[in-house]
C-alpha positions as CSV (number, residue, x, y, z in Angstrom):
1,M,93.9,81.2,86.9
2,R,93.4,80.9,90.9
3,V,94.6,83.7,93.0
4,A,94.2,84.2,96.9
5,F,94.4,87.5,98.9
6,A,95.4,87.9,102.5
7,T,93.4,90.5,104.4
8,S,92.2,91.3,107.4
9,D,89.2,93.6,106.6
10,L,88.0,91.6,103.3
11,A,88.8,94.9,101.4
12,R,92.7,95.7,101.5
13,I,95.8,93.3,100.9
14,D,97.1,93.8,104.3
15,R,98.4,90.6,106.0
16,P,101.1,88.0,105.6
17,P,100.0,84.8,103.6
18,L,100.1,82.4,106.4
19,R,98.6,84.7,109.1
20,A,95.8,86.3,107.5
21,G,92.4,87.0,109.1
22,H,90.7,86.0,105.9
23,L,91.8,84.3,102.6
24,M,89.6,85.4,99.6
25,I,90.1,82.9,96.5
26,Y,89.1,84.2,93.0
27,E,89.4,82.9,89.6
28,V,90.7,85.3,87.3
29,S,90.6,85.3,83.5
30,E,90.5,87.8,80.8
31,E,86.9,88.3,81.0
32,G,87.2,89.4,84.8
33,S,87.2,87.6,88.2
34,V,84.9,85.3,90.1
35,P,84.9,85.1,93.5
36,L,85.4,81.3,94.8
37,A,85.4,81.4,98.5
38,V,86.3,83.5,101.5
39,H,87.6,81.6,104.5
40,S,87.6,83.5,108.0
41,L,90.6,82.1,109.9
42,T,90.1,82.6,113.7
43,K,93.5,81.4,114.7
44,A,96.6,82.0,112.7
45,D,97.3,78.4,111.6
46,P,99.9,78.1,108.8
47,D,98.8,74.3,108.1
48,T,95.2,75.4,107.8
49,S,96.3,78.5,105.4
50,L,98.3,76.1,103.2
51,A,95.4,73.5,102.8
52,L,93.0,76.5,101.9
53,L,95.7,77.9,99.2
54,A,96.3,74.5,97.5
55,G,95.5,75.3,94.0
56,C,96.0,78.8,93.8
57,Q,98.8,80.0,91.6
58,F,99.4,83.3,93.4
59,I,98.6,85.0,96.8
60,F,98.6,88.7,97.1
61,A,100.0,89.7,100.5
62,A,101.5,92.7,102.5
63,S,104.8,90.7,103.3
64,V,106.1,87.4,103.4
65,D,109.1,85.8,105.4
66,P,111.2,83.2,104.3
67,Q,109.7,80.4,106.2
68,S,106.4,81.2,104.6
69,A,107.9,81.6,101.3
70,A,109.2,78.0,101.4
71,H,105.8,76.7,102.6
72,L,104.2,78.5,99.6
73,A,106.7,77.1,97.2
74,R,105.9,73.4,98.5
75,I,102.4,74.2,97.2
76,D,103.5,75.8,94.3
77,C,102.0,79.1,95.1
78,V,103.7,82.4,94.4
79,P,103.5,85.3,96.9
80,L,103.1,88.7,95.3
81,L,103.8,91.8,97.0
82,S,103.2,94.4,94.2
83,H,99.9,95.6,95.7
84,A,100.4,95.3,99.5
85,G,98.3,97.8,101.3
86,Q,95.9,98.3,98.2
87,P,92.4,97.6,97.7
88,I,91.6,94.1,96.5
89,A,89.5,95.4,93.7
90,E,92.4,97.3,92.1
91,A,94.5,94.1,92.3
92,L,91.8,92.0,90.6
93,D,91.4,94.8,87.8
94,C,95.4,94.9,87.2
95,L,95.7,91.4,87.1
96,R,92.7,91.0,84.6
97,D,94.3,93.8,82.4
98,R,97.4,91.6,82.5
99,C,95.5,88.6,81.2
100,R,93.9,90.8,78.3
101,C,97.3,92.2,77.1
102,Q,100.1,90.0,75.9
103,A,100.8,88.1,79.3
104,S,104.1,88.3,80.7
105,R,106.7,85.3,80.5
106,W,105.9,84.4,84.2
107,L,102.3,84.3,83.7
108,R,102.2,82.2,80.5
109,I,104.5,79.6,82.4
110,R,102.2,79.5,85.2
111,E,99.2,79.0,83.3
112,K,100.9,76.5,81.0
113,H,101.7,74.5,84.2
114,A,98.0,74.6,85.4
115,R,96.8,73.4,82.1
116,R,99.4,70.5,82.1
117,R,98.2,69.5,85.7
118,A,94.5,69.7,84.6
119,Q,95.3,67.4,81.6
120,D,97.3,65.0,83.6
121,D,94.4,64.7,86.4
122,L,92.0,64.1,83.3
123,V,94.3,61.4,82.3
124,E,94.7,59.9,85.5
125,A,91.0,59.8,86.0
126,T,90.3,58.1,82.4
127,A,93.0,55.6,83.6
128,S,91.5,54.9,86.7
129,L,88.0,54.5,85.1
130,A,89.4,52.1,82.3
131,D,91.0,49.9,85.0
132,T,87.5,49.8,86.7
133,D,85.8,48.6,83.6
134,A,88.5,46.2,82.5
135,T,88.3,44.6,86.1
136,A,84.4,44.3,85.9
137,S,84.7,42.7,82.3
138,L,87.4,40.3,83.1
139,A,84.9,39.1,86.2
140,Q,82.0,38.8,84.0
141,D,84.0,36.9,81.2
142,E,85.3,34.5,84.1
143,A,81.6,34.0,85.3
144,I,80.5,33.3,81.8
145,A,83.5,30.9,81.1
146,S,83.0,28.9,84.4
147,P,80.8,25.8,84.3
148,I,77.8,25.9,86.6
149,Q,78.0,23.1,89.2
150,D,75.2,21.4,90.7
151,K,75.0,21.1,94.4
152,P,74.3,17.6,95.4
């Protein structure tokens, strides 16, 4: 699963999600965590933060106001406040451990939605490729079927 951390010092979870100085994005699984990106934000721009958080299932933050929660809900990203003020490494370890043991209901549901979205994207890409192949095949068949006309 993909998670993000709102931080000001790249070490602790100490900022609100849409006003963070830095957004750190990780891929977390039973095996561990892999850092994917670190985004430094010079201005606290909610639109930029939302664009960077697209695809993240969770964001660990220090606090969240109702307006930010609504923005995050639109991109299907859940804010988690349980590790506010703690080091990012501890939150990653805790999340990895939760993945290893029997996952709680909310985690299983989130992973199921992520797998379903990935499958839908694959089906859409395959359909698009099939449409392109069908169009090319049709054009080729028409070129073969049409008689060659000589110019006078």
